[in-house]
C-alpha positions, 0 to 999 in steps of 0.5 A: 491445474487448480489445487484443492484450496479447501484441503491445502494451506497457502504455503502448501499450494505455493510449495507445489507450484514453485517446483515448476516456476520459471527460471530467470532465463525462461522469464527473459525469453517469455517477457522479451527482455534483453540479457542485461535487463534481468538481474538474477537473485535466486527465485526472484530476479530483479528487473533493471528499471532504467534499462527497460524503460529506456529501451521501451520508452517509445512503445505505447502503454497497455491497458491500466487496471486498478483493483480496490475494494468495498469497506472491508471486515477486519479479515480483508476482502481479497484485493490481492487474491482478486489481482492474482485471479484476474491476471490468471484469468486473463492469462487463461485467455491467452492475453499478454498480462502482468501486474505489480503488488506491494511487498509485505511487511514482516510485522503483519506476516508474523502477526495476524494479517499474513502476507497479502500474497493472495490465497488459494489458487490465486496466489503469488509465489515464491511465497516464503521469499515474498513473505520474508524479505524478498530481494531486500528493499525493506532492509535497504529502507531500514538502513537508509532511514536509521542512518538519518537518525544516526546522523541526527543523534550524533550531531546533537551529541557533538553540538552539546559536547563542543564549542562552536569553534571546535565543532567547526574544526571537527566537522566543517559544519554550522551548529544546527541547534536541534530542539530535542522536544521536536524530533519528527523522525524515529527509528524503524524495524519491520516487526509489530513491537508496541514496547518500542513506540515510546522509548528513552535513548542516550542513557549513560555518559556524555559519550553515549549519545544525547539523552531524550525521548524517542520512538520506533515505527514499523519499517514500511511506515517510513517516509522513504517507503512512501517516496519509493512508491511515488518516485519516477526514477533514481534521480527523482529519489535522490532529489527528494532525499535531501528534503526530509524533515528530521526535526526542528531547531529551537527557532522552529525551523525544519532540520532536514536530511540535507542539513545533516548531509546524509541524503547521498548516503541514504540514496546509496543504501536505496540505489537498488530499490528502484528495481522491481522484483519479478515474482509469479502467480501459481499459474506462472503469469509475471507479477512484479513486487515493488514498494510497501503496504502502509496505507494509513499515512502514505499512498499504500500503492505498488510503485509508479515505477512498477506501473511504468514498466508494466504498461510497457511490457504487458498489454494489460497491467494490473495494480492494487490499491491498499485498503478500501476505495475511500482510502486506497482508490482515492489516493490512487486517483488523486495522488498516484495518477497525478504524480505518474501522469498515467490514465487508468482504464478501469477500476475493479471493486472487490466485493464480498457477500460477507462484508456486505452482510456486516454493513447490513448490521451483521454480528461483529467480525473479529480476526481469529474468531470463527464467523457467525452463522449469519455470514455462512448461511443465506440471508438476503435481508441482511445482505440487501441492507448492506448494499449501500456501501458498495453502491456508494463506492461505485459512485466514488469510482464513477466520480473519477470518470473511470469505468467500475467493474464489481468483482463478486469474490465468491466464497463457497458458502455464498448462495446463487440468490445472494450473488444474483442480488449483488449483481442486480444492484451493481448493474443498476448502479451503472457498473459492470459486474462479474462473479469470480471463484479464483480462490478455489479455481484459479484462472478458470474461475476468473474467466468472466471477470477477465472478459468483463474487465477487458470489455471495460478497458475498451470503453473510453473514459473521461478520467478527471481528478477530484480537485485541482492542485490550486485548491487549498488544503482545507477545501481539498479535505472538505471535498474528499470528506463530502464526496468520498466519505459522505460526510456533511463537512469537516471540523478542525482542531485549533492546532490542525487549523493553525497548521493548515492555514500556515501551509495554505499561505505558502504556494509551494505546498500547493504541489504537495499531495493531500494524504488523508489519514483515517480508519479503513474499517469505516467510511467515517473516522470511527471504525465501529460505524458501518454501512454508509453513515449519515449526518456526521462530521469528519474531525481533523486533529492534526496535519503531518508533513512528509517533506521528502515525499511532499505529502500533507497528511490530515489526520482524522483520529489517532494513528500509530506508526508501530502496530502491536503484536496480538496475543495469538500471532502467526509466528507461533505456527511458522517453522522450518522442515529441518530435512529440506529447509523449507518454511511451513505455516506462512499464509 
């Protein structure tokens, strides 16, 4: 049964659907799991990854389906909604299907973006639990991350207060001689708190810590979340945990979590995070949740772990990439698949007529402000001018050898003529295309999409990476800029180029992933430039290193790891029914 999404808010649809949500015992029977492979946790049990993957290790993988999008408006174009809708459509066909999405951050949930749980009748449940902590992965990451900062700041205080001999007697450790002006890590919390971007800590006396500048980031920007996304198992997580660069010493050498002897305790905090949480669509298809959303400086994908067991449990496994195809798909293609060794069968390019009109020169789209009539009334000329963005990103997907399927995520204001224009252009570019009304109609509205994706899965592809591991950093960035973004080339600031040369001189960095950092609102580094800009150069101003995750992050433009809360945040409309205890207003 589809709910009336035009009259019901997402939290109301979720509340109605959750009344019949499968219990852990029902999930165990439905998914063919052993008794000890599902870990009860209220409405959202965990799946015991190590036990499931060991039992099913010899079972052939199912079909691997990735969902991405064209360059979006600030409102987003519905990747999570499409992921849920596609799973529901395949479920309606009677196929064994499931998927894995990312866990939302409390910052966007309480701000303007919402939870990224899909929407309407293509929605993940239980919505409140999903939106507010789930089974605690983000909390465990916060504790592990902040423990590293506790270890660092305490060590700096004790080294200042004690002689070398006294320090050795008390701690049995050598002096690290940390440079207080070169602290790489900060603290984290899972809200958008711009007041904590730049702080001073350690005020008071000698026993109150080490006085220095510090900072907070949002929890999901932590390197630990990036690591959770790409590790293959607990052993992989533990090995990486000792290599995180926390600071540099006064001779310029990295000070790591291993130097602080805190990696083991950090892994202990995160030991349960390797187990995905089992949720559901509103039509009761299985949908795992694992790893976090931050795609700016990290991989921005649901986890390799989730995909590994999903491909064993399901004949069709759906995974979503954060941001548009120039960022999310590119990282899925050249980072996640390289680390996982998994070969995708199809990529679904979520497309909206709204976004294409924006790329055609439509009025500015601002979250929280009603859309201009240009986006809700037929305008074929504006739409046609925006088609190059979709066509460019179809080409990017085809460059990988993957079969692209364009999903027209149809809104009720879109006209038949507009849909036909997009379909004609997509098919002329060599992509399959399907119209889908999953938001309004759930699985029934996604049957064409399900059929087209299944057809694409049956076609062999010649998946290949954009560049070999042996290619050096600046060459990689140049190739990504030209092929994926459409730039003429790359310019490097002196500092960024010096760092790049240093990384290129050491072969160990060849295995580090190239994790591009730029805006998701444009193919370029400038969010104001829409469509497919020509005649521009990508400026790289810095290269950051995540030595635990093994990422080198070339930065095009400024990036903040702590977003700000808006003037009209979502938390103003979230409350609790004191008679039932149910949360209202989450979207």
